[in-house]
C-alpha positions, 0 to 999 in steps of 0.5 A: 926626125929632130933634123926634119922639125929643124926644116919645118922650122926654116921653111917656116921663118923663111916664109914669115920674111917674105910675107913681111917684105910685101911687093913694096911700092908701086905705080899704076900708070893709067895714063894714056901714053909711055911714061919715061922719065918719073920723079917724087918730090916730098910735096911742095917742096921741089926736090926731086929724086931719082928717075925711078923709070930706071927700074923697069927692064925697059927704062919705060913705063907702060899705059897699063904697067905697074913699076916699082917705087924704090928708096921712097918712105910713106907719105904725101908726093908730088910727082914729076911725069915725063913723057917721049917729046920732053913732054912733061908734067905734074901731079901734086899730092898723091899719097903713098902708102907701104907695100901699095900702089898708087895710080896717075892718069891724065886727069891727075896730070897738072901744068903740063908743056907740050 
């Protein structure tokens, strides 16, 4: 009986740890195109971090796909968004929350080159 209680306690502890980890920060691509590059900088700093699309299995984020964002703390960020054919746009002042999804859509894209 003691080993059953110990096993149950271990399972509950494991489940609690998984719940505490959450799903992490995720980008939801609501633009009409596939994103090939996505970098974040603290808002107004122009200090770009790594290409987050490298976290995806095919290294791109299709329309309506979500991407896990790593190495970023909650806060306000600017994003550099790249598309095939060297098109690049910016999204300013995105609020990123812990274990939450944030989205970008075509209307959010600014200062795009062609």
